[in-house]
TORDO-329819 format. One record per residue: residue number from 1; x, y, z of N, C-alpha, C, O in turn. Coordinates in Angstrom, 2 decimals. Layout:
N
NUM X Y Z X Y Z X Y Z X Y Z $
...
END
This chain:
167
1 0.82 -1.20 0.00 0.00 0.00 0.00 0.86 1.27 0.00 0.52 2.21 -0.72 $
2 1.97 1.35 0.78 2.79 2.55 0.75 3.40 2.79 -0.64 3.58 3.94 -1.03 $
3 3.70 1.74 -1.37 4.27 1.90 -2.71 3.24 2.52 -3.67 3.61 3.35 -4.50 $
4 1.98 2.15 -3.57 0.92 2.72 -4.40 0.73 4.20 -4.05 0.58 5.04 -4.94 $
5 0.75 4.52 -2.77 0.61 5.91 -2.34 1.78 6.74 -2.83 1.59 7.87 -3.28 $
6 2.99 6.20 -2.76 4.19 6.91 -3.23 4.08 7.16 -4.74 4.36 8.26 -5.20 $
7 3.68 6.15 -5.50 3.54 6.29 -6.94 2.47 7.32 -7.27 2.64 8.14 -8.18 $
8 1.38 7.30 -6.54 0.31 8.26 -6.75 0.78 9.69 -6.46 0.45 10.61 -7.21 $
9 1.55 9.88 -5.39 2.08 11.21 -5.05 3.07 11.69 -6.10 3.07 12.87 -6.46 $
10 3.91 10.81 -6.60 4.85 11.18 -7.66 4.08 11.60 -8.91 4.42 12.59 -9.56 $
11 3.04 10.84 -9.25 2.20 11.16 -10.40 1.54 12.53 -10.24 1.54 13.33 -11.18 $
12 0.99 12.82 -9.07 0.38 14.12 -8.80 1.42 15.25 -8.86 1.14 16.34 -9.35 $
13 2.61 14.96 -8.37 3.69 15.94 -8.42 4.06 16.28 -9.86 4.31 17.44 -10.18 $
14 4.12 15.28 -10.73 4.43 15.52 -12.14 3.33 16.32 -12.83 3.61 17.19 -13.65 $
15 2.08 16.03 -12.48 0.96 16.81 -13.04 1.05 18.26 -12.57 0.85 19.18 -13.36 $
16 1.34 18.47 -11.30 1.47 19.84 -10.77 2.63 20.56 -11.45 2.52 21.75 -11.75 $
17 3.73 19.87 -11.68 4.89 20.47 -12.35 4.52 20.86 -13.79 4.87 21.94 -14.25 $
18 3.82 19.97 -14.50 3.40 20.27 -15.87 2.43 21.45 -15.91 2.52 22.30 -16.79 $
19 1.51 21.51 -14.96 0.56 22.63 -14.90 1.28 23.94 -14.61 0.94 24.98 -15.17 $
20 2.27 23.89 -13.72 3.04 25.10 -13.40 3.82 25.55 -14.63 3.88 26.75 -14.93 $
21 4.41 24.61 -15.33 5.17 24.95 -16.55 4.24 25.59 -17.58 4.62 26.57 -18.22 $
22 3.04 25.06 -17.74 2.09 25.61 -18.69 1.67 27.02 -18.29 1.57 27.90 -19.15 $
23 1.45 27.26 -17.01 1.06 28.59 -16.53 2.18 29.60 -16.78 1.91 30.71 -17.23 $
24 3.41 29.22 -16.49 4.56 30.11 -16.73 4.71 30.37 -18.22 4.97 31.50 -18.64 $
25 4.55 29.34 -19.03 4.65 29.49 -20.47 3.57 30.43 -21.01 3.85 31.27 -21.87 $
26 2.34 30.29 -20.53 1.26 31.19 -20.94 1.55 32.62 -20.54 1.30 33.54 -21.32 $
27 2.07 32.84 -19.34 2.37 34.18 -18.86 3.46 34.82 -19.71 3.33 35.97 -20.13 $
28 4.53 34.08 -19.97 5.63 34.61 -20.79 5.12 34.89 -22.21 5.47 35.92 -22.79 $
29 4.30 34.00 -22.75 3.73 34.23 -24.08 2.86 35.47 -24.13 2.88 36.20 -25.12 $
30 2.10 35.72 -23.08 1.24 36.91 -23.06 2.08 38.18 -22.99 1.74 39.18 -23.62 $
31 3.16 38.15 -22.23 4.04 39.32 -22.17 4.68 39.59 -23.52 4.78 40.74 -23.95 $
32 5.11 38.53 -24.19 5.73 38.69 -25.51 4.72 39.20 -26.53 5.06 40.00 -27.40 $
33 3.48 38.74 -26.43 2.48 39.20 -27.39 2.18 40.68 -27.22 2.01 41.39 -28.21 $
34 2.13 41.15 -25.99 1.89 42.57 -25.75 3.07 43.40 -26.24 2.88 44.50 -26.76 $
35 4.27 42.90 -26.07 5.46 43.61 -26.57 5.50 43.61 -28.09 6.24 44.40 -28.68 $
36 4.73 42.75 -28.73 4.70 42.68 -30.18 3.70 43.65 -30.80 3.58 43.70 -32.03 $
37 2.99 44.42 -29.99 2.10 45.44 -30.52 2.94 46.63 -30.98 3.84 47.08 -30.27 $
38 2.64 47.12 -32.17 3.38 48.26 -32.73 2.41 49.33 -33.19 1.35 49.04 -33.75 $
39 2.78 50.57 -32.95 1.99 51.71 -33.38 2.68 52.34 -34.59 3.89 52.54 -34.58 $
40 1.90 52.66 -35.62 2.43 53.31 -36.81 1.61 54.56 -37.09 0.42 54.46 -37.41 $
41 2.23 55.72 -36.98 1.57 56.98 -37.34 1.61 57.09 -38.85 2.69 57.15 -39.44 $
42 0.45 57.12 -39.49 0.41 57.11 -40.95 0.08 58.46 -41.57 0.33 58.67 -42.76 $
43 -0.46 59.38 -40.79 -0.76 60.67 -41.38 -1.31 61.67 -40.39 -1.99 61.33 -39.43 $
44 -0.98 62.93 -40.65 -1.55 64.07 -39.93 -1.88 65.07 -41.02 -0.98 65.60 -41.68 $
45 -3.16 65.32 -41.22 -3.55 66.23 -42.29 -4.60 67.21 -41.79 -5.39 66.92 -40.89 $
46 -4.57 68.35 -42.39 -5.53 69.39 -42.05 -6.82 69.15 -42.80 -6.80 68.79 -43.98 $
47 -7.95 69.34 -42.13 -9.25 69.08 -42.75 -9.49 70.02 -43.93 -9.86 69.58 -45.02 $
48 -9.27 71.31 -43.72 -9.41 72.33 -44.76 -8.32 73.37 -44.54 -7.72 73.41 -43.47 $
49 -8.07 74.19 -45.53 -6.98 75.16 -45.45 -7.11 76.10 -44.26 -6.11 76.42 -43.62 $
50 -8.31 76.56 -43.95 -8.48 77.52 -42.86 -9.07 76.88 -41.61 -9.51 77.59 -40.70 $
51 -9.09 75.59 -41.56 -9.71 74.88 -40.44 -8.75 74.73 -39.26 -7.53 74.75 -39.44 $
52 -9.31 74.57 -38.08 -8.50 74.31 -36.88 -8.49 72.83 -36.55 -8.10 72.44 -35.46 $
53 -8.93 72.00 -37.50 -9.02 70.56 -37.26 -7.94 69.81 -38.02 -7.72 70.03 -39.21 $
54 -7.27 68.93 -37.29 -6.33 67.98 -37.89 -6.94 66.59 -37.79 -7.63 66.27 -36.83 $
55 -6.68 65.78 -38.78 -7.08 64.38 -38.72 -5.80 63.57 -38.50 -4.87 63.62 -39.31 $
56 -5.77 62.83 -37.40 -4.62 62.02 -37.05 -4.96 60.58 -37.40 -5.99 60.05 -36.97 $
57 -4.10 59.94 -38.18 -4.34 58.57 -38.60 -3.18 57.69 -38.12 -2.01 58.04 -38.28 $
58 -3.53 56.55 -37.55 -2.50 55.60 -37.16 -3.03 54.19 -37.21 -4.24 53.96 -37.26 $
59 -2.10 53.24 -37.20 -2.43 51.82 -37.28 -1.77 51.12 -36.11 -0.62 51.39 -35.77 $
60 -2.52 50.22 -35.48 -1.97 49.38 -34.42 -1.83 47.97 -35.01 -2.80 47.38 -35.47 $
61 -0.60 47.45 -34.98 -0.29 46.14 -35.53 -0.10 45.14 -34.39 0.61 45.43 -33.43 $
62 -0.74 43.99 -34.49 -0.50 42.88 -33.56 0.42 41.90 -34.26 -0.03 41.11 -35.09 $
63 1.71 41.94 -33.95 2.70 41.10 -34.62 2.87 39.74 -33.92 3.74 38.96 -34.31 $
64 2.07 39.46 -32.91 2.23 38.22 -32.15 1.32 37.12 -32.68 0.52 37.33 -33.59 $
65 1.46 35.94 -32.09 0.62 34.80 -32.45 -0.58 34.65 -31.54 -1.31 33.67 -31.64 $
66 -0.79 35.61 -30.63 -1.91 35.55 -29.70 -2.82 36.76 -29.91 -2.35 37.83 -30.28 $
67 -4.12 36.60 -29.69 -5.02 37.75 -29.77 -4.84 38.65 -28.55 -4.47 38.18 -27.47 $
68 -5.11 39.94 -28.73 -5.01 40.91 -27.64 -6.32 41.67 -27.57 -6.80 42.19 -28.58 $
69 -6.90 41.75 -26.37 -8.15 42.46 -26.17 -7.86 43.92 -25.86 -7.23 44.23 -24.85 $
70 -8.33 44.81 -26.73 -8.12 46.25 -26.56 -9.38 46.87 -25.99 -10.49 46.55 -26.43 $
71 -9.23 47.75 -25.01 -10.39 48.42 -24.42 -10.50 49.87 -24.86 -11.56 50.30 -25.30 $
72 -9.41 50.63 -24.74 -9.47 52.05 -25.09 -8.06 52.56 -25.35 -7.07 51.85 -25.13 $
73 -7.98 53.78 -25.81 -6.68 54.41 -26.03 -6.78 55.91 -25.81 -7.87 56.48 -25.78 $
74 -5.63 56.52 -25.66 -5.52 57.98 -25.63 -4.19 58.33 -26.28 -3.31 57.47 -26.37 $
75 -4.04 59.56 -26.72 -2.77 59.93 -27.35 -2.51 61.43 -27.23 -3.43 62.22 -27.01 $
76 -1.27 61.78 -27.38 -0.83 63.16 -27.50 -0.18 63.32 -28.86 0.62 62.47 -29.27 $
77 -0.51 64.39 -29.57 0.11 64.71 -30.84 1.18 65.76 -30.59 0.93 66.78 -29.94 $
78 2.37 65.52 -31.10 3.50 66.43 -30.91 3.98 66.97 -32.25 4.07 66.23 -33.23 $
79 4.28 68.23 -32.27 4.86 68.88 -33.43 6.26 69.33 -33.03 6.42 70.18 -32.15 $
80 7.26 68.77 -33.67 8.66 69.05 -33.35 8.95 68.86 -31.86 9.70 69.63 -31.27 $
81 8.36 67.85 -31.27 8.61 67.50 -29.88 7.76 68.24 -28.86 7.87 67.98 -27.66 $
82 6.90 69.16 -29.30 6.05 69.93 -28.41 4.60 69.46 -28.56 4.07 69.38 -29.67 $
83 3.98 69.16 -27.43 2.59 68.71 -27.46 1.68 69.84 -27.91 1.73 70.95 -27.37 $
84 0.84 69.56 -28.92 -0.09 70.58 -29.39 -1.55 70.17 -29.19 -2.45 70.98 -29.38 $
85 -1.78 68.92 -28.81 -3.14 68.46 -28.58 -3.16 66.98 -28.29 -2.14 66.29 -28.40 $
86 -4.33 66.51 -27.92 -4.46 65.10 -27.62 -5.90 64.66 -27.63 -6.82 65.48 -27.76 $
87 -6.10 63.39 -27.50 -7.44 62.83 -27.60 -8.31 63.12 -26.39 -9.54 63.03 -26.47 $
88 -7.71 63.48 -25.26 -8.51 63.68 -24.05 -8.50 65.12 -23.56 -9.24 65.45 -22.63 $
89 -7.70 65.97 -24.16 -7.71 67.38 -23.75 -7.51 68.23 -24.99 -6.40 68.62 -25.33 $
90 -8.60 68.49 -25.65 -8.51 69.23 -26.90 -9.49 70.41 -26.89 -10.54 70.36 -26.25 $
91 -9.13 71.42 -27.56 -9.98 72.61 -27.67 -11.05 72.34 -28.71 -10.74 71.88 -29.82 $
92 -12.30 72.61 -28.38 -13.41 72.41 -29.30 -14.34 73.62 -29.19 -14.88 73.90 -28.12 $
93 -14.51 74.34 -30.28 -15.42 75.48 -30.25 -16.53 75.37 -31.28 -17.40 76.25 -31.34 $
94 -16.53 74.35 -32.07 -17.53 74.18 -33.10 -18.80 73.58 -32.49 -18.76 72.46 -31.98 $
95 -19.93 74.30 -32.51 -21.15 73.76 -31.90 -21.69 72.54 -32.63 -22.52 71.81 -32.09 $
96 -21.23 72.31 -33.87 -21.69 71.15 -34.63 -20.94 69.87 -34.28 -21.32 68.79 -34.72 $
97 -19.89 69.99 -33.48 -19.11 68.81 -33.11 -19.79 68.13 -31.93 -20.06 68.75 -30.91 $
98 -20.03 66.86 -32.09 -20.64 66.06 -31.03 -19.57 65.78 -29.97 -18.58 65.10 -30.26 $
99 -19.75 66.29 -28.77 -18.75 66.13 -27.70 -18.51 64.66 -27.34 -17.41 64.29 -26.92 $
100 -19.54 63.84 -27.49 -19.37 62.42 -27.16 -18.48 61.71 -28.17 -18.05 60.58 -27.94 $
101 -18.21 62.36 -29.30 -17.31 61.79 -30.31 -15.96 61.44 -29.70 -15.36 60.42 -30.05 $
102 -15.48 62.28 -28.80 -14.15 62.07 -28.26 -14.08 60.85 -27.35 -13.08 60.13 -27.37 $
103 -15.11 60.61 -26.58 -15.09 59.40 -25.75 -15.36 58.16 -26.58 -14.76 57.11 -26.33 $
104 -16.24 58.26 -27.56 -16.50 57.10 -28.42 -15.30 56.78 -29.28 -14.99 55.60 -29.49 $
105 -14.61 57.79 -29.78 -13.47 57.56 -30.67 -12.32 56.89 -29.94 -11.54 56.16 -30.56 $
106 -12.20 57.11 -28.64 -11.07 56.52 -27.92 -11.43 55.20 -27.27 -10.61 54.61 -26.57 $
107 -12.65 54.71 -27.49 -13.07 53.42 -26.96 -13.00 52.40 -28.10 -13.63 52.59 -29.14 $
108 -12.24 51.33 -27.89 -12.07 50.34 -28.95 -12.94 49.11 -28.67 -13.76 48.73 -29.50 $
109 -12.77 48.51 -27.50 -13.49 47.31 -27.10 -13.52 46.28 -28.22 -14.58 45.90 -28.73 $
110 -12.32 45.83 -28.58 -12.18 44.89 -29.68 -10.99 43.98 -29.41 -10.01 44.38 -28.80 $
111 -11.10 42.75 -29.89 -9.97 41.83 -29.80 -9.23 41.87 -31.13 -9.81 41.64 -32.19 $
112 -7.95 42.15 -31.05 -7.10 42.21 -32.23 -6.48 40.84 -32.42 -5.65 40.40 -31.62 $
113 -6.87 40.17 -33.49 -6.42 38.80 -33.75 -4.92 38.77 -34.06 -4.33 39.81 -34.36 $
114 -4.32 37.60 -33.99 -2.90 37.47 -34.34 -2.64 37.97 -35.76 -3.39 37.66 -36.69 $
115 -1.58 38.74 -35.92 -1.15 39.28 -37.22 -2.16 40.23 -37.84 -2.11 40.48 -39.05 $
116 -3.09 40.76 -37.05 -4.10 41.69 -37.55 -3.69 43.12 -37.23 -2.94 43.37 -36.28 $
117 -4.17 44.05 -38.03 -3.92 45.48 -37.82 -5.24 46.21 -37.69 -6.26 45.78 -38.23 $
118 -5.21 47.32 -36.96 -6.41 48.13 -36.74 -6.11 49.56 -37.16 -5.25 50.22 -36.58 $
119 -6.84 50.04 -38.19 -6.71 51.43 -38.64 -7.56 52.32 -37.77 -8.72 52.01 -37.49 $
120 -6.99 53.43 -37.33 -7.71 54.38 -36.50 -7.52 55.79 -37.04 -6.47 56.13 -37.59 $
121 -8.56 56.60 -36.88 -8.52 57.99 -37.32 -9.20 58.82 -36.25 -10.23 58.42 -35.71 $
122 -8.64 59.98 -35.95 -9.17 60.82 -34.88 -9.18 62.27 -35.33 -8.13 62.80 -35.70 $
123 -10.35 62.96 -35.31 -10.40 64.38 -35.63 -10.01 65.20 -34.40 -10.61 65.05 -33.34 $
124 -9.03 66.03 -34.55 -8.47 66.77 -33.42 -8.57 68.27 -33.67 -8.01 68.78 -34.64 $
125 -9.29 68.98 -32.79 -9.40 70.43 -32.87 -8.23 71.05 -32.11 -7.96 70.67 -30.97 $
126 -7.54 72.02 -32.75 -6.38 72.65 -32.13 -6.55 74.17 -32.16 -6.69 74.77 -33.22 $
127 -6.52 74.77 -30.97 -6.64 76.21 -30.85 -5.40 76.87 -31.45 -4.28 76.42 -31.20 $
128 -5.58 77.93 -32.25 -4.49 78.68 -32.90 -3.61 77.79 -33.76 -2.38 77.92 -33.73 $
129 -4.21 76.90 -34.52 -3.44 75.99 -35.37 -2.59 76.75 -36.39 -1.45 76.37 -36.64 $
130 -3.14 77.81 -36.97 -2.38 78.60 -37.95 -1.10 79.16 -37.34 -0.03 79.09 -37.96 $
131 -1.20 79.72 -36.13 -0.03 80.30 -35.49 0.99 79.22 -35.11 2.20 79.43 -35.23 $
132 0.50 78.07 -34.68 1.40 76.98 -34.30 2.17 76.48 -35.52 3.38 76.27 -35.45 $
133 1.46 76.28 -36.63 2.13 75.79 -37.83 3.09 76.83 -38.41 4.16 76.49 -38.91 $
134 2.70 78.11 -38.33 3.56 79.18 -38.85 4.83 79.34 -38.02 5.85 79.78 -38.54 $
135 4.78 78.99 -36.75 5.94 79.15 -35.87 7.02 78.09 -36.14 8.14 78.21 -35.65 $
136 6.69 77.07 -36.89 7.64 75.99 -37.18 7.88 75.91 -38.68 6.94 75.77 -39.46 $
137 9.15 76.00 -39.07 9.47 75.88 -40.49 9.29 74.45 -40.97 8.76 74.21 -42.06 $
138 9.73 73.50 -40.16 9.57 72.10 -40.49 8.48 71.50 -39.61 8.31 71.92 -38.46 $
139 7.77 70.54 -40.14 6.71 69.90 -39.38 7.05 68.43 -39.18 6.81 67.60 -40.06 $
140 7.61 68.13 -38.01 7.96 66.77 -37.63 6.89 66.27 -36.66 6.90 66.63 -35.48 $
141 5.98 65.44 -37.15 4.86 64.97 -36.36 5.22 63.67 -35.64 5.84 62.78 -36.22 $
142 4.81 63.58 -34.39 4.96 62.33 -33.65 3.76 62.17 -32.72 3.05 63.13 -32.42 $
143 3.54 60.94 -32.29 2.42 60.64 -31.42 2.90 59.74 -30.29 3.70 58.83 -30.50 $
144 2.41 60.03 -29.09 2.65 59.18 -27.92 1.28 58.69 -27.47 0.41 59.50 -27.14 $
145 1.09 57.38 -27.45 -0.23 56.83 -27.18 -0.18 55.82 -26.03 0.85 55.19 -25.78 $
146 -1.30 55.70 -25.37 -1.47 54.68 -24.33 -2.67 53.82 -24.68 -3.75 54.34 -24.99 $
147 -2.50 52.52 -24.65 -3.57 51.58 -24.95 -3.89 50.78 -23.70 -2.99 50.22 -23.07 $
148 -5.15 50.73 -23.34 -5.60 49.88 -22.23 -6.03 48.55 -22.83 -6.88 48.49 -23.72 $
149 -5.42 47.48 -22.32 -5.67 46.17 -22.88 -5.63 45.11 -21.81 -5.14 45.32 -20.70 $
150 -6.17 43.97 -22.16 -6.14 42.81 -21.27 -5.15 41.83 -21.87 -5.26 41.43 -23.03 $
151 -4.16 41.44 -21.05 -3.16 40.47 -21.52 -3.84 39.16 -21.90 -4.80 38.75 -21.26 $
152 -3.33 38.50 -22.95 -3.82 37.15 -23.21 -3.53 36.28 -21.98 -2.51 36.48 -21.33 $
153 -4.37 35.37 -21.67 -4.24 34.48 -20.50 -4.33 35.27 -19.20 -3.92 34.77 -18.15 $
154 -4.87 36.48 -19.24 -5.00 37.28 -18.03 -6.38 37.88 -17.94 -7.18 37.75 -18.87 $
155 -6.67 38.53 -16.83 -7.98 39.14 -16.64 -7.88 40.62 -16.29 -8.87 41.35 -16.38 $
156 -6.69 41.06 -15.90 -6.57 42.44 -15.47 -6.18 43.34 -16.64 -5.47 42.94 -17.55 $
157 -6.68 44.58 -16.58 -6.40 45.56 -17.61 -5.04 46.20 -17.34 -4.71 46.51 -16.20 $
158 -4.28 46.39 -18.38 -2.96 47.01 -18.29 -2.87 48.18 -19.26 -3.64 48.27 -20.23 $
159 -1.94 49.07 -18.99 -1.69 50.21 -19.87 -0.38 49.97 -20.61 0.65 49.71 -19.99 $
160 -0.43 50.06 -21.91 0.76 49.91 -22.75 0.99 51.24 -23.45 0.09 51.78 -24.09 $
161 2.19 51.77 -23.33 2.53 53.04 -23.97 3.36 52.78 -25.21 4.34 52.04 -25.18 $
162 2.96 53.40 -26.32 3.64 53.26 -27.60 3.83 54.64 -28.21 3.12 55.59 -27.87 $
163 4.79 54.74 -29.11 5.00 56.02 -29.81 5.50 55.76 -31.22 6.04 54.70 -31.52 $
164 5.32 56.76 -32.07 5.81 56.69 -33.43 5.87 58.10 -33.99 5.32 59.03 -33.41 $
165 6.55 58.24 -35.12 6.68 59.55 -35.76 6.61 59.37 -37.26 6.91 58.29 -37.79 $
166 6.22 60.42 -37.94 6.25 60.41 -39.39 7.68 60.71 -39.84 8.36 61.54 -39.24 $
167 8.12 60.04 -40.90 9.50 60.28 -41.37 9.67 61.67 -41.96 10.77 62.02 -42.40 $
END
């Protein structure tokens, strides 16, 4: 009887070891998948010649083999390294602009499949845009963004910060 109990305990120990290895492997895989997310700023364009609105376009690439659940994002737009606006603190004076657009636009609530990309576009109102653009001879656009996501094999929401610039 002691030999059967010993064999049974060894068997349970091997199962526990295999389960622990699988949990560690899943955790490491989820960290690697989140690190495989890339942000690409694809364009910053003015809506009209005399408009105070810029349209910011970017793509989020999931380069991993695991899906990633995205909840929301926010970003800051920088011109030559100076912040000129962002998705959560922007000047809006047009009465025709739906204020809820800004909260809806920054809410994703989508799972990004492996090797999938997500195109995003955001209309950004900027106070004194003409003066800001005139003050800079060159226009070097960059974006710093934060994405709220749930790690694969996890349940808690995390913040991932990414950045990119136009060449």
